[in-house]
C-alpha positions in Angstrom: -28.7 -43.2 7.4 -26.2 -46.1 6.7 -24.8 -48.4 9.8 -21.1 -48.6 10.1 -21.1 -52.2 8.6 -22.7 -51.0 5.4 -20.4 -48.0 5.2 -17.4 -50.3 5.2 -18.6 -52.3 2.6 -19.4 -49.1 0.8 -16.0 -48.0 1.3 -14.3 -51.4 0.2 -16.4 -51.9 -2.8 -16.7 -48.2 -4.4 -14.1 -45.8 -2.7 -11.2 -48.3 -2.6 -12.1 -49.7 -6.2 -12.2 -46.6 -8.0 -8.9 -45.2 -6.4 -7.0 -48.7 -7.3 -7.9 -48.2 -10.9 -6.1 -45.3 -10.9 -3.2 -46.5 -8.8 -2.5 -49.5 -11.2 -1.5 -47.0 -13.7 0.0 -43.9 -12.2 2.2 -43.1 -9.0 -0.1 -41.2 -6.6 1.4 -38.6 -4.4 1.0 -38.8 -0.8 -1.0 -35.3 -0.6 -3.5 -37.1 -2.9 -3.3 -40.2 -0.7 -3.9 -38.2 2.4 -6.9 -36.5 0.9 -8.6 -39.7 -0.1 -7.9 -41.2 3.5 -9.5 -38.2 4.9 -12.5 -38.7 2.7 -12.9 -42.2 3.9 -12.4 -41.4 7.4 -15.3 -38.6 7.5 -17.5 -41.2 5.6 -16.9 -43.8 8.0 -17.4 -41.8 11.0 -19.9 -39.4 10.1 -21.9 -40.7 7.2 -21.0 -37.8 4.7 -17.5 -36.5 3.5 -18.3 -33.1 4.3 -19.1 -33.2 8.2 -16.4 -34.2 10.8 -17.1 -36.2 13.9 -14.7 -37.6 16.5 -13.2 -41.0 15.7 -13.9 -43.9 17.9 -10.9 -45.8 16.9 -7.4 -45.1 16.1 -7.1 -45.1 12.4 -3.8 -47.2 12.3 -6.1 -49.9 13.9 -9.0 -49.5 11.4 -6.6 -50.1 8.3 -5.2 -53.3 10.0 -6.4 -56.9 8.5 -9.5 -58.6 9.8 -7.2 -61.1 11.4 -5.3 -58.5 13.6 -8.6 -57.3 14.6 -9.0 -54.2 12.3 -11.5 -53.5 9.4 -9.1 -54.8 6.8 -9.1 -51.5 4.7 -5.4 -51.3 4.3 -2.9 -48.6 3.4 -3.6 -46.9 0.0 0.2 -45.9 -0.3 1.1 -49.7 -0.1 -1.6 -50.6 -2.4 -0.3 -48.1 -5.1 3.5 -49.3 -4.8 2.2 -53.3 -5.3 -0.1 -52.4 -8.2 2.9 -50.5 -9.9 5.1 -53.5 -9.5 3.1 -55.5 -12.0 
């Protein structure tokens, strides 16, 4: 069982990186981004993408930057738009 800190590292290093590779080439629909966010939320709070547990903190606070008190995950839609501007 992974701790919350280990899950955050795994999300930042693996889940966000895999999606960023595709986001740098294609415009991703909001439905797909929503599905990815649901997977990330479920993994963060329960340790599995299949089970659902109640969130301990509001999601908009989790995606804030570290300087604002969040976990620094960021919005995937904003990342997609930024990567397509290259």
